[in-house]
C-alpha positions as CSV (number, residue, x, y, z in Angstrom):
1,M,-37.8,29.1,57.9
2,I,-34.4,27.9,59.2
3,D,-34.4,24.4,60.6
4,F,-31.7,24.4,63.2
5,E,-31.8,20.6,63.7
6,K,-30.6,20.1,60.1
7,M,-27.9,22.8,60.6
8,R,-26.5,20.9,63.5
9,R,-25.8,17.9,61.2
10,Y,-23.2,20.0,59.4
11,N,-19.8,20.5,60.9
12,G,-18.3,23.9,61.0
13,Q,-16.4,23.7,57.7
14,K,-19.5,22.3,55.8
15,L,-21.7,25.0,57.3
16,G,-19.3,27.7,56.4
17,L,-18.9,26.5,52.8
18,F,-22.7,26.2,52.5
19,I,-23.2,29.8,53.7
20,F,-20.4,31.0,51.4
21,E,-21.9,29.2,48.4
22,S,-25.4,30.6,49.1
23,V,-24.1,34.2,49.5
24,M,-22.1,33.9,46.3
25,A,-25.2,32.7,44.4
26,V,-27.2,35.7,45.6
27,V,-24.3,38.0,44.6
28,Y,-24.3,36.6,41.1
29,I,-28.1,37.0,40.8
30,V,-28.0,40.6,42.1
31,L,-25.1,41.5,39.8
32,S,-27.1,40.0,36.9
33,I,-30.1,42.1,37.8
34,I,-27.9,45.3,38.0
35,L,-26.4,44.5,34.6
36,L,-29.7,43.8,32.9
37,F,-32.1,46.4,34.4
38,T,-30.1,49.4,35.5
39,S,-27.7,51.8,33.8
40,Y,-25.1,51.5,36.5
41,F,-22.4,50.3,34.1
42,S,-23.4,52.6,31.2
43,N,-20.1,54.6,31.4
44,S,-17.8,51.6,31.4
45,V,-16.5,49.1,28.8
46,I,-19.4,46.8,29.5
47,T,-22.1,48.2,27.2
48,G,-24.7,47.0,24.7
49,W,-24.8,43.4,23.9
50,L,-21.9,42.5,26.1
51,R,-23.7,43.9,29.2
52,I,-26.8,41.8,28.3
53,F,-24.8,38.7,27.6
54,L,-22.9,39.0,30.9
55,G,-26.1,39.7,32.7
56,I,-27.8,36.5,31.3
57,V,-24.7,34.3,31.9
58,M,-24.3,35.6,35.5
59,G,-28.0,35.1,36.2
60,L,-27.9,31.5,34.9
61,Y,-24.8,30.7,36.9
62,G,-26.4,32.2,40.0
63,L,-29.4,30.0,39.5
64,F,-27.2,27.0,38.9
65,R,-25.4,27.6,42.2
66,V,-28.8,27.9,44.0
67,Y,-29.8,24.6,42.5
68,R,-26.5,23.0,43.5
69,A,-26.9,24.2,47.1
70,Y,-30.4,22.8,47.1
71,V,-29.2,19.4,45.9
72,K,-26.5,19.4,48.6
73,I,-29.1,20.1,51.3
74,K,-31.3,17.3,50.0
75,E,-28.4,14.8,50.0
76,N,-27.7,15.6,53.6
77,E,-31.2,14.8,54.8
């Protein structure tokens, strides 16, 4: 659930940056899932082991960004 009192502590620039970072983390994770579990990119250059490697790397990077956003929230409490 969204805690609006905590959101008021952020100024506009910090809140915008936090939202952008969160959205980008979700984008990386979704792209990772698409690369690993669908055949959406099967007709492109990204095939075989390269697709799996990029999917794993993007997933890990997305999780890292989620962790980093979580740490920033905890620092501001």
